[in-house]
ROVEX-248773 format. One record per residue (C-alpha): x, y, z; chain; residue in three letters. Coordinates in steps of 0.2 Angstrom, whole numbers, always signed. Layout:
N
> u v w mol type
> X Y Z A ALA
...
END
This chain:
763
> u v w mol type
> -166 -73 +22 A UNK
> -176 -58 +21 A UNK
> -179 -46 +34 A UNK
> -196 -42 +39 A UNK
> -202 -23 +37 A UNK
> -193 -13 +52 A UNK
> -200 +4 +58 A UNK
> -189 +17 +49 A UNK
> -188 +35 +51 A UNK
> -194 +42 +35 A UNK
> -190 +60 +28 A UNK
> -208 +67 +31 A UNK
> -205 +63 +49 A UNK
> -189 +71 +51 A UNK
> -197 +87 +42 A UNK
> -210 +86 +54 A UNK
> -199 +84 +71 A UNK
> -185 +96 +69 A UNK
> -180 +97 +87 A UNK
> -179 +77 +89 A UNK
> -161 +75 +97 A UNK
> -148 +63 +87 A UNK
> -133 +54 +92 A UNK
> -122 +63 +79 A UNK
> -107 +64 +91 A UNK
> -107 +46 +95 A UNK
> -108 +44 +76 A UNK
> -92 +54 +75 A UNK
> -98 +70 +69 A UNK
> -94 +86 +77 A UNK
> -106 +100 +81 A UNK
> -101 +109 +66 A UNK
> -102 +95 +54 A UNK
> -121 +91 +61 A UNK
> -125 +109 +58 A UNK
> -120 +109 +41 A UNK
> -129 +92 +36 A UNK
> -145 +102 +41 A UNK
> -141 +118 +31 A UNK
> -138 +105 +17 A UNK
> -155 +97 +19 A UNK
> -164 +111 +25 A UNK
> -169 +100 +39 A UNK
> -163 +87 +51 A UNK
> -158 +71 +43 A UNK
> -168 +55 +46 A UNK
> -157 +41 +54 A UNK
> -153 +33 +38 A UNK
> -145 +50 +32 A UNK
> -137 +54 +49 A UNK
> -129 +35 +46 A UNK
> -123 +40 +28 A UNK
> -116 +56 +32 A UNK
> -107 +50 +47 A UNK
> -98 +35 +37 A UNK
> -95 +46 +22 A UNK
> -88 +60 +31 A UNK
> -76 +51 +42 A UNK
> -59 +54 +41 A UNK
> -55 +38 +32 A UNK
> -67 +40 +19 A UNK
> -69 +59 +16 A UNK
> -49 +64 +18 A UNK
> -56 +79 +25 A UNK
> -40 +84 +35 A UNK
> -30 +79 +20 A UNK
> -36 +86 +6 A UNK
> -28 +104 +7 A UNK
> -11 +95 +7 A UNK
> -16 +82 -6 A UNK
> -19 +93 -20 A UNK
> -1 +98 -21 A UNK
> +1 +80 -30 A UNK
> -10 +88 -45 A UNK
> -1 +105 -44 A UNK
> +16 +97 -47 A UNK
> +10 +83 -60 A UNK
> +15 +89 -78 A UNK
> +6 +87 -93 A UNK
> +20 +74 -98 A UNK
> +17 +65 -83 A UNK
> -3 +64 -84 A UNK
> +0 +60 -103 A UNK
> +5 +42 -94 A UNK
> -11 +39 -85 A UNK
> -27 +32 -90 A UNK
> -36 +35 -74 A UNK
> -28 +43 -58 A UNK
> -32 +53 -42 A UNK
> -51 +51 -37 A UNK
> -54 +36 -46 A UNK
> -54 +18 -37 A UNK
> -36 +14 -43 A UNK
> -24 +22 -55 A UNK
> -22 +15 -72 A UNK
> -7 +17 -85 A UNK
> -4 +12 -103 A UNK
> +12 +0 -102 A UNK
> +12 -2 -121 A UNK
> +7 -16 -135 A UNK
> -11 -11 -131 A UNK
> -10 -17 -112 A UNK
> -14 -7 -96 A UNK
> -10 -9 -78 A UNK
> -20 -3 -62 A UNK
> -12 -3 -45 A UNK
> -17 +4 -28 A UNK
> -13 +2 -11 A UNK
> -25 +2 +5 A UNK
> -23 +2 +24 A UNK
> -32 -9 +37 A UNK
> -23 -4 +52 A UNK
> -34 -3 +66 A UNK
> -46 -18 +59 A UNK
> -31 -28 +59 A UNK
> -25 -25 +78 A UNK
> -43 -27 +83 A UNK
> -45 -45 +74 A UNK
> -29 -48 +66 A UNK
> -34 -63 +54 A UNK
> -49 -54 +48 A UNK
> -42 -38 +48 A UNK
> -28 -43 +36 A UNK
> -39 -53 +25 A UNK
> -53 -42 +22 A UNK
> -39 -29 +18 A UNK
> -32 -40 +4 A UNK
> -51 -42 -2 A UNK
> -55 -23 -2 A UNK
> -40 -17 -12 A UNK
> -44 -32 -25 A UNK
> -60 -26 -26 A UNK
> -54 -8 -31 A UNK
> -44 -16 -44 A UNK
> -59 -26 -50 A UNK
> -70 -11 -52 A UNK
> -57 -3 -65 A UNK
> -62 -17 -78 A UNK
> -44 -26 -73 A UNK
> -41 -44 -69 A UNK
> -31 -43 -52 A UNK
> -13 -53 -55 A UNK
> -3 -49 -39 A UNK
> -3 -43 -21 A UNK
> +10 -36 -9 A UNK
> +8 -32 +8 A UNK
> +20 -19 +19 A UNK
> +17 -23 +36 A UNK
> +23 -15 +52 A UNK
> +22 -22 +70 A UNK
> +28 -18 +87 A UNK
> +45 -24 +94 A UNK
> +48 -42 +87 A UNK
> +49 -50 +104 A UNK
> +34 -40 +112 A UNK
> +20 -51 +118 A UNK
> +7 -41 +108 A UNK
> +16 -44 +92 A UNK
> +15 -62 +95 A UNK
> -2 -61 +94 A UNK
> -4 -49 +81 A UNK
> +9 -53 +68 A UNK
> +5 -72 +66 A UNK
> -13 -68 +63 A UNK
> -11 -54 +50 A UNK
> +1 -66 +41 A UNK
> -12 -79 +42 A UNK
> -25 -68 +35 A UNK
> -15 -61 +21 A UNK
> -10 -78 +15 A UNK
> -30 -86 +20 A UNK
> -37 -73 +7 A UNK
> -24 -70 -5 A UNK
> -20 -89 -9 A UNK
> -37 -95 -12 A UNK
> -39 -81 -25 A UNK
> -24 -87 -34 A UNK
> -15 -72 -32 A UNK
> +3 -72 -30 A UNK
> +10 -62 -17 A UNK
> +27 -54 -25 A UNK
> +32 -42 -13 A UNK
> +30 -31 +4 A UNK
> +39 -27 +19 A UNK
> +39 -33 +36 A UNK
> +46 -20 +49 A UNK
> +47 -20 +68 A UNK
> +48 -4 +78 A UNK
> +43 +1 +96 A UNK
> +31 +15 +88 A UNK
> +19 +2 +81 A UNK
> +16 -7 +97 A UNK
> -3 -7 +100 A UNK
> -5 +0 +82 A UNK
> +2 -11 +68 A UNK
> +0 -4 +49 A UNK
> -7 -18 +37 A UNK
> -6 -10 +20 A UNK
> -11 -21 +5 A UNK
> -7 -17 -13 A UNK
> -15 -25 -28 A UNK
> -10 -26 -47 A UNK
> -23 -28 -61 A UNK
> -20 -29 -80 A UNK
> -31 -26 -94 A UNK
> -32 -22 -111 A UNK
> -33 -1 -113 A UNK
> -51 -3 -120 A UNK
> -57 -12 -106 A UNK
> -56 +2 -93 A UNK
> -72 +5 -82 A UNK
> -76 +19 -72 A UNK
> -87 +22 -57 A UNK
> -102 +33 -63 A UNK
> -121 +31 -65 A UNK
> -126 +38 -81 A UNK
> -142 +35 -92 A UNK
> -159 +39 -85 A UNK
> -168 +22 -82 A UNK
> -153 +12 -82 A UNK
> -154 -1 -66 A UNK
> -143 -2 -51 A UNK
> -138 -21 -49 A UNK
> -131 -26 -31 A UNK
> -122 -42 -34 A UNK
> -109 -54 -24 A UNK
> -113 -59 -6 A UNK
> -127 -54 +6 A UNK
> -127 -39 +17 A UNK
> -125 -43 +36 A UNK
> -121 -35 +53 A UNK
> -103 -38 +51 A UNK
> -92 -23 +48 A UNK
> -106 -11 +53 A UNK
> -95 +6 +56 A UNK
> -81 -5 +52 A UNK
> -66 +3 +44 A UNK
> -74 +20 +40 A UNK
> -76 +24 +58 A UNK
> -64 +14 +66 A UNK
> -49 +21 +56 A UNK
> -56 +39 +60 A UNK
> -52 +37 +79 A UNK
> -35 +36 +88 A UNK
> -34 +21 +101 A UNK
> -37 +28 +118 A UNK
> -27 +23 +134 A UNK
> -9 +19 +138 A UNK
> +3 +12 +126 A UNK
> -3 -5 +129 A UNK
> -19 -4 +120 A UNK
> -30 -3 +135 A UNK
> -46 +7 +136 A UNK
> -52 +6 +117 A UNK
> -64 +19 +113 A UNK
> -72 +12 +99 A UNK
> -73 -7 +93 A UNK
> -87 -10 +79 A UNK
> -87 -26 +71 A UNK
> -72 -29 +60 A UNK
> -77 -35 +44 A UNK
> -78 -55 +39 A UNK
> -70 -60 +23 A UNK
> -73 -75 +10 A UNK
> -61 -77 -3 A UNK
> -71 -92 -13 A UNK
> -85 -78 -15 A UNK
> -73 -68 -19 A UNK
> -66 -78 -33 A UNK
> -82 -80 -42 A UNK
> -85 -62 -41 A UNK
> -68 -59 -50 A UNK
> -73 -72 -65 A UNK
> -90 -66 -64 A UNK
> -85 -47 -67 A UNK
> -72 -50 -82 A UNK
> -85 -60 -91 A UNK
> -98 -45 -88 A UNK
> -84 -33 -95 A UNK
> -80 -44 -109 A UNK
> -99 -45 -114 A UNK
> -101 -27 -111 A UNK
> -114 -27 -99 A UNK
> -109 -14 -89 A UNK
> -112 +5 -89 A UNK
> -103 +9 -74 A UNK
> -97 -1 -58 A UNK
> -91 +2 -39 A UNK
> -85 -9 -25 A UNK
> -93 -9 -9 A UNK
> -78 -6 +4 A UNK
> -77 +7 +17 A UNK
> -95 +13 +20 A UNK
> -104 +0 +11 A UNK
> -119 +4 +0 A UNK
> -118 +23 +8 A UNK
> -102 +24 -2 A UNK
> -107 +14 -18 A UNK
> -124 +23 -20 A UNK
> -116 +42 -17 A UNK
> -101 +40 -28 A UNK
> -111 +32 -42 A UNK
> -124 +45 -41 A UNK
> -112 +59 -39 A UNK
> -102 +53 -54 A UNK
> -117 +51 -65 A UNK
> -128 +64 -75 A UNK
> -144 +62 -64 A UNK
> -151 +57 -49 A UNK
> -154 +38 -42 A UNK
> -168 +29 -33 A UNK
> -163 +14 -23 A UNK
> -176 +2 -15 A UNK
> -166 -3 +0 A UNK
> -177 -17 +5 A UNK
> -173 -26 -9 A UNK
> -156 -29 -3 A UNK
> -153 -47 +0 A UNK
> -148 -50 +20 A UNK
> -141 -61 +29 A UNK
> -147 -56 +48 A UNK
> -164 -52 +52 A UNK
> -171 -35 +58 A UNK
> -158 -25 +50 A UNK
> -162 -6 +50 A UNK
> -159 +6 +34 A UNK
> -146 +14 +43 A UNK
> -138 -3 +46 A UNK
> -139 -9 +29 A UNK
> -133 +7 +22 A UNK
> -117 +7 +34 A UNK
> -113 -12 +34 A UNK
> -96 -15 +27 A UNK
> -100 -34 +23 A UNK
> -86 -40 +11 A UNK
> -87 -47 -9 A UNK
> -100 -35 -15 A UNK
> -100 -25 -30 A UNK
> -113 -12 -37 A UNK
> -116 -11 -56 A UNK
> -127 +1 -68 A UNK
> -134 -9 -82 A UNK
> -144 -4 -96 A UNK
> -163 -12 -94 A UNK
> -159 -20 -111 A UNK
> -143 -30 -104 A UNK
> -151 -34 -86 A UNK
> -157 -53 -92 A UNK
> -140 -55 -100 A UNK
> -132 -49 -83 A UNK
> -142 -59 -73 A UNK
> -137 -76 -84 A UNK
> -117 -71 -81 A UNK
> -121 -70 -63 A UNK
> -130 -86 -61 A UNK
> -118 -95 -71 A UNK
> -106 -90 -57 A UNK
> -117 -93 -42 A UNK
> -116 -75 -38 A UNK
> -132 -68 -31 A UNK
> -138 -52 -41 A UNK
> -152 -42 -36 A UNK
> -159 -25 -45 A UNK
> -161 -13 -31 A UNK
> -164 +3 -39 A UNK
> -162 +13 -55 A UNK
> -154 +30 -63 A UNK
> -167 +44 -63 A UNK
> -169 +62 -72 A UNK
> -167 +71 -55 A UNK
> -153 +78 -45 A UNK
> -154 +68 -27 A UNK
> -151 +51 -21 A UNK
> -167 +45 -15 A UNK
> -169 +29 -4 A UNK
> -184 +19 +1 A UNK
> -189 +6 +13 A UNK
> -204 -3 +10 A UNK
> -212 +11 -2 A UNK
> -206 +25 +9 A UNK
> -193 +38 +8 A UNK
> -179 +36 +20 A UNK
> -165 +47 +13 A UNK
> -168 +60 +1 A UNK
> -148 +70 -2 A UNK
> -138 +78 -14 A UNK
> -126 +65 -18 A UNK
> -111 +77 -21 A UNK
> -113 +83 -3 A UNK
> -111 +65 +4 A UNK
> -97 +59 -8 A UNK
> -86 +75 -12 A UNK
> -91 +89 -4 A UNK
> -88 +84 +14 A UNK
> -80 +96 +27 A UNK
> -63 +101 +23 A UNK
> -52 +106 +37 A UNK
> -35 +116 +37 A UNK
> -29 +109 +53 A UNK
> -15 +119 +63 A UNK
> +2 +114 +56 A UNK
> +16 +117 +67 A UNK
> +36 +112 +65 A UNK
> +40 +101 +83 A UNK
> +53 +111 +93 A UNK
> +62 +95 +95 A UNK
> +65 +92 +78 A UNK
> +82 +102 +81 A UNK
> +85 +92 +97 A UNK
> +83 +75 +87 A UNK
> +94 +83 +72 A UNK
> +108 +88 +84 A UNK
> +109 +70 +92 A UNK
> +123 +64 +78 A UNK
> +126 +47 +76 A UNK
> +144 +48 +72 A UNK
> +148 +50 +90 A UNK
> +142 +32 +95 A UNK
> +156 +19 +98 A UNK
> +159 +9 +84 A UNK
> +168 -9 +81 A UNK
> +186 -7 +80 A UNK
> +193 -25 +78 A UNK
> +190 -38 +65 A UNK
> +182 -49 +78 A UNK
> +171 -33 +83 A UNK
> +167 -30 +64 A UNK
> +164 -50 +62 A UNK
> +151 -49 +77 A UNK
> +143 -33 +70 A UNK
> +139 -41 +52 A UNK
> +131 -57 +60 A UNK
> +121 -47 +73 A UNK
> +115 -35 +60 A UNK
> +110 -50 +49 A UNK
> +101 -58 +63 A UNK
> +91 -41 +68 A UNK
> +73 -42 +65 A UNK
> +73 -29 +53 A UNK
> +87 -37 +42 A UNK
> +85 -55 +45 A UNK
> +76 -66 +32 A UNK
> +56 -65 +29 A UNK
> +55 -82 +23 A UNK
> +46 -87 +39 A UNK
> +32 -74 +33 A UNK
> +33 -77 +13 A UNK
> +33 -95 +14 A UNK
> +15 -93 +20 A UNK
> +11 -85 +3 A UNK
> +8 -92 -13 A UNK
> +21 -82 -23 A UNK
> +22 -91 -40 A UNK
> +3 -96 -43 A UNK
> -4 -93 -61 A UNK
> +14 -96 -67 A UNK
> +19 -78 -71 A UNK
> +29 -74 -57 A UNK
> +47 -70 -63 A UNK
> +55 -63 -47 A UNK
> +47 -62 -29 A UNK
> +53 -59 -11 A UNK
> +67 -61 -7 A UNK
> +71 -50 -22 A UNK
> +73 -32 -23 A UNK
> +57 -30 -32 A UNK
> +43 -42 -39 A UNK
> +43 -46 -58 A UNK
> +27 -53 -66 A UNK
> +23 -58 -84 A UNK
> +10 -49 -93 A UNK
> +10 -55 -110 A UNK
> +15 -73 -113 A UNK
> +19 -70 -132 A UNK
> +30 -54 -131 A UNK
> +37 -57 -113 A UNK
> +30 -40 -108 A UNK
> +30 -37 -89 A UNK
> +29 -27 -73 A UNK
> +40 -25 -57 A UNK
> +32 -17 -41 A UNK
> +41 -13 -25 A UNK
> +34 -4 -9 A UNK
> +46 +4 +4 A UNK
> +47 +16 +17 A UNK
> +59 +19 +30 A UNK
> +50 +29 +45 A UNK
> +65 +32 +55 A UNK
> +71 +44 +40 A UNK
> +55 +51 +40 A UNK
> +55 +56 +59 A UNK
> +71 +64 +55 A UNK
> +65 +74 +41 A UNK
> +48 +70 +34 A UNK
> +52 +79 +16 A UNK
> +69 +70 +13 A UNK
> +62 +53 +21 A UNK
> +47 +54 +10 A UNK
> +60 +56 -6 A UNK
> +69 +43 +3 A UNK
> +55 +30 +0 A UNK
> +52 +35 -15 A UNK
> +70 +34 -20 A UNK
> +71 +17 -13 A UNK
> +55 +9 -21 A UNK
> +62 +17 -38 A UNK
> +81 +8 -36 A UNK
> +71 -7 -30 A UNK
> +62 -8 -47 A UNK
> +77 -1 -57 A UNK
> +87 -16 -51 A UNK
> +77 -28 -57 A UNK
> +80 -21 -75 A UNK
> +63 -13 -77 A UNK
> +59 +5 -81 A UNK
> +51 +15 -66 A UNK
> +35 +22 -72 A UNK
> +21 +27 -60 A UNK
> +18 +29 -40 A UNK
> +4 +25 -27 A UNK
> +5 +28 -10 A UNK
> -2 +23 +8 A UNK
> +2 +38 +19 A UNK
> -1 +33 +38 A UNK
> +2 +45 +51 A UNK
> -4 +49 +69 A UNK
> -19 +61 +73 A UNK
> -21 +76 +62 A UNK
> -27 +85 +76 A UNK
> -9 +87 +83 A UNK
> -1 +101 +73 A UNK
> +16 +92 +75 A UNK
> +9 +76 +65 A UNK
> +1 +88 +53 A UNK
> +19 +96 +49 A UNK
> +25 +78 +47 A UNK
> +10 +75 +33 A UNK
> +12 +91 +25 A UNK
> +31 +89 +23 A UNK
> +30 +71 +17 A UNK
> +17 +74 +4 A UNK
> +27 +89 -4 A UNK
> +43 +79 -3 A UNK
> +34 +65 -14 A UNK
> +25 +75 -24 A UNK
> +42 +86 -29 A UNK
> +51 +69 -30 A UNK
> +39 +63 -42 A UNK
> +40 +79 -52 A UNK
> +60 +77 -53 A UNK
> +59 +60 -57 A UNK
> +45 +62 -71 A UNK
> +33 +48 -65 A UNK
> +17 +52 -59 A UNK
> +7 +48 -43 A UNK
> -8 +39 -48 A UNK
> -17 +38 -32 A UNK
> -16 +32 -15 A UNK
> -24 +32 +3 A UNK
> -22 +41 +20 A UNK
> -22 +33 +36 A UNK
> -23 +45 +51 A UNK
> -25 +41 +69 A UNK
> -12 +28 +70 A UNK
> -8 +31 +88 A UNK
> -11 +25 +105 A UNK
> -17 +40 +117 A UNK
> -4 +53 +114 A UNK
> +9 +42 +106 A UNK
> +9 +44 +87 A UNK
> +18 +31 +76 A UNK
> +32 +36 +66 A UNK
> +27 +45 +50 A UNK
> +25 +31 +38 A UNK
> +22 +36 +20 A UNK
> +24 +21 +12 A UNK
> +28 +21 -8 A UNK
> +24 +8 -21 A UNK
> +32 +11 -38 A UNK
> +28 +1 -53 A UNK
> +39 -2 -68 A UNK
> +39 -10 -85 A UNK
> +51 -23 -92 A UNK
> +49 -26 -112 A UNK
> +54 -43 -110 A UNK
> +55 -53 -93 A UNK
> +69 -65 -99 A UNK
> +81 -50 -96 A UNK
> +75 -47 -78 A UNK
> +91 -45 -66 A UNK
> +91 -57 -51 A UNK
> +96 -52 -33 A UNK
> +107 -66 -28 A UNK
> +124 -69 -35 A UNK
> +127 -85 -43 A UNK
> +135 -83 -61 A UNK
> +153 -88 -66 A UNK
> +166 -90 -54 A UNK
> +176 -75 -53 A UNK
> +163 -63 -59 A UNK
> +166 -45 -54 A UNK
> +157 -36 -40 A UNK
> +156 -18 -42 A UNK
> +148 -4 -31 A UNK
> +138 +10 -40 A UNK
> +135 +27 -31 A UNK
> +145 +37 -18 A UNK
> +148 +31 -1 A UNK
> +149 +45 +13 A UNK
> +147 +45 +33 A UNK
> +127 +44 +33 A UNK
> +122 +35 +50 A UNK
> +106 +44 +53 A UNK
> +92 +33 +56 A UNK
> +103 +18 +51 A UNK
> +99 +0 +57 A UNK
> +116 +0 +64 A UNK
> +112 +14 +76 A UNK
> +96 +6 +80 A UNK
> +102 -12 +82 A UNK
> +119 -8 +92 A UNK
> +113 +7 +102 A UNK
> +94 +9 +101 A UNK
> +97 +27 +93 A UNK
> +88 +38 +82 A UNK
> +94 +55 +79 A UNK
> +104 +65 +65 A UNK
> +99 +68 +48 A UNK
> +95 +55 +36 A UNK
> +105 +51 +21 A UNK
> +105 +64 +7 A UNK
> +94 +62 -8 A UNK
> +99 +64 -25 A UNK
> +85 +59 -37 A UNK
> +96 +64 -53 A UNK
> +108 +51 -46 A UNK
> +93 +39 -44 A UNK
> +87 +41 -62 A UNK
> +105 +39 -69 A UNK
> +106 +23 -59 A UNK
> +91 +16 -67 A UNK
> +96 +21 -84 A UNK
> +113 +11 -81 A UNK
> +103 -3 -75 A UNK
> +91 -3 -90 A UNK
> +107 -3 -101 A UNK
> +115 -16 -92 A UNK
> +99 -27 -93 A UNK
> +96 -25 -112 A UNK
> +114 -28 -117 A UNK
> +117 -43 -105 A UNK
> +131 -34 -94 A UNK
> +124 -37 -77 A UNK
> +120 -55 -70 A UNK
> +114 -50 -52 A UNK
> +110 -33 -44 A UNK
> +105 -28 -26 A UNK
> +102 -10 -21 A UNK
> +108 -3 -5 A UNK
> +98 +4 +8 A UNK
> +96 -2 +27 A UNK
> +111 -11 +34 A UNK
> +122 -4 +20 A UNK
> +135 -14 +8 A UNK
> +137 -26 +22 A UNK
> +119 -31 +23 A UNK
> +118 -31 +3 A UNK
> +133 -44 +2 A UNK
> +126 -55 +16 A UNK
> +109 -56 +7 A UNK
> +116 -57 -11 A UNK
> +127 -72 -6 A UNK
> +114 -81 +2 A UNK
> +101 -78 -9 A UNK
> +112 -83 -23 A UNK
> +120 -97 -13 A UNK
> +137 -91 -18 A UNK
> +152 -85 -9 A UNK
> +161 -69 -13 A UNK
> +178 -62 -9 A UNK
> +178 -43 -5 A UNK
> +192 -30 -6 A UNK
> +188 -13 +0 A UNK
> +195 +2 -9 A UNK
> +212 +8 +0 A UNK
> +212 +22 +11 A UNK
> +193 +21 +17 A UNK
> +186 +18 +32 A UNK
> +178 +0 +33 A UNK
> +165 +2 +44 A UNK
> +158 +18 +34 A UNK
> +159 +9 +19 A UNK
> +150 -8 +26 A UNK
> +136 +0 +37 A UNK
> +134 +19 +30 A UNK
> +116 +20 +22 A UNK
> +120 +31 +8 A UNK
> +105 +31 -5 A UNK
> +109 +30 -24 A UNK
> +118 +13 -22 A UNK
> +117 -3 -29 A UNK
> +129 -19 -29 A UNK
> +131 -27 -45 A UNK
> +139 -44 -51 A UNK
> +146 -41 -70 A UNK
> +154 -56 -80 A UNK
> +173 -53 -82 A UNK
> +169 -52 -101 A UNK
> +158 -37 -99 A UNK
> +167 -28 -85 A UNK
> +177 -16 -96 A UNK
> +161 -12 -106 A UNK
> +151 -10 -91 A UNK
> +164 +2 -82 A UNK
> +167 +12 -97 A UNK
> +148 +14 -99 A UNK
> +148 +21 -80 A UNK
> +161 +33 -82 A UNK
> +154 +41 -99 A UNK
> +137 +44 -90 A UNK
> +147 +49 -74 A UNK
> +140 +35 -62 A UNK
> +153 +32 -50 A UNK
> +158 +13 -50 A UNK
> +172 +4 -40 A UNK
> +177 -14 -40 A UNK
> +174 -21 -23 A UNK
> +176 -39 -26 A UNK
> +173 -56 -35 A UNK
> +161 -70 -35 A UNK
> +169 -86 -26 A UNK
> +157 -101 -27 A UNK
> +170 -113 -21 A UNK
> +174 -104 -5 A UNK
> +156 -105 +2 A UNK
> +160 -90 +13 A UNK
> +159 -71 +13 A UNK
> +177 -66 +15 A UNK
> +178 -47 +19 A UNK
> +199 -44 +18 A UNK
> +203 -37 +34 A UNK
> +187 -37 +41 A UNK
> +178 -53 +43 A UNK
> +178 -72 +34 A UNK
> +160 -79 +39 A UNK
> +156 -96 +31 A UNK
> +139 -96 +21 A UNK
> +131 -108 +34 A UNK
> +136 -98 +50 A UNK
> +127 -83 +39 A UNK
> +113 -92 +35 A UNK
> +109 -98 +53 A UNK
> +111 -81 +59 A UNK
> +99 -72 +44 A UNK
> +86 -86 +44 A UNK
> +85 -90 +62 A UNK
> +77 -75 +70 A UNK
> +58 -76 +65 A UNK
> +56 -94 +66 A UNK
> +63 -93 +84 A UNK
> +52 -78 +88 A UNK
> +34 -86 +81 A UNK
> +38 -104 +80 A UNK
END
């Protein structure tokens, strides 16, 4: 229904009443920010202008505390890396050319605070928002992934939040027909009352179909299409994600609880098909999705990136609530909406396509030959601003950065002094205990709620190391995706921890047989007003950027999520890294589970040293976090990836699993259970079995090689300088994991331990 004309403050009234007090602090603006707005406008802002600046200058939308550090990504990106990108940082999503005329766009976003307030809708609209970012680039969304983090698995609040989040992810992604091919589920005390719900989406398109967000061409029309605008999400993620949660660690005393957006995946499905037809018919000049900050963001960013001004008649916006003010219409984060720039001659055809897909579309304005964004309400001007000052020229803070003194104390707390299992019975019990621990156990309870194979192009999905998806049915060309971060490592050393996250995601893509190509990120940290948090952030950004430069793969875009803390208790620094890989023929993908011929050789690639800092063994058995994380050797990671690619192309590898949390022991457990095949393991003579089984040294992978290919594969490793040692054989007949002189465990017992934990906790 349309709202009747509401009393709205005009620009002329604001000029005539300069001394009127305004609630800028309540909207999240600081004194100096409000003063700057007045300086930009040469007057005080109207209510609508104040609302627009407040949401667009929020931490979530403006990146005002992170910009000074994020520019390091650009400084470290070489021309060779740039050549791989069709669109990069600053666009709705990064785009890379994967060959044969195909392009892939991918990006990750956060929806952390909304998912704590309302788990189902917070997670669902997180999926919906990242999907629209991909749509806005001109691509068809083809897959999603969801890195999730929660408080202790047995905590009462985790039992409230996790089921709702998982249901929301599946409840939105499944109706869209998007396979969920990857992600993580991590439990840690630091995420109590502040879960992390990150969402990644991948889209594919032809290279020539790329679309960007800009409003060009005087007289071109601005068309809002999709769902109606309502009161849901007023000040939603743009404000909620820009404030810390006040109170104690139980989450009491929330400071701001604006309405969480409400999603409708069936409307979004229609919107996807509508957009694709509009692109195919070449009816769009520029396009922008409506996510955080709603129409404020869409209009300001389109106008700022264009070659003129823009006029919008806000009262034309279709509403689903009566009595909405201009400020509310501009700030609403109602879902399933897009904003397009269309030539006047194409408007009728645009409308017919929208009508075909039952998508509501309304012309709300046009591109002008001026410089400002002007918004009218029933014929009166309520907003007249330079769009760049809203979209791209907000405040930039150089927050204090200080390395916390406690870093040295944490590093000195060496886990090598912790008591270790000393007898075979102790080792056997430790293997089972680790396999059943919340961070290492099977995620099937979660992933079984997601459709991983819809559309028929999924080649690998969880519990595989990386998700693999077919892009071109004729050639078999495909992509691989993985997201990773061990925040325990990042707490011990933010620079090295970010590189370890990059290394693991890179390795997870490589062990599928794909070539890692590009990076996205979702950087989750505590309050930027804490100098120690800003040190963590600075170090993580530099670590990630330097790591990408060394690997030669670009960061194509990402997201920053600050204020992830309750009271004075920040989360562990969590820079989630997503890596995209390309595989020329998905039929040569490498599965994670062993299951080939009897007697296949198991080889451990890489070096194993005593590295237990931040390890799952230290956490599970001693509740310990200290020491230093595993060493990072990105040259070794690159070499390992090259070997995996050669092994895949030449048919030398039948299964592969990266080594990460839980070390070799966990890799053996998972590859045996996933492949439903036993194995006999013999560790090299003279080594410490505990170190070899539970160390988390990086740059390692466990591979299964047919006996006929063992010599060729090991000679290739030797020629390339990659350490390779035989650690066992596939033994399908035994149906057990036998580690000589350490443990002998039937697969049925392992499976009970590995698969029983989450169902027992969550039903």
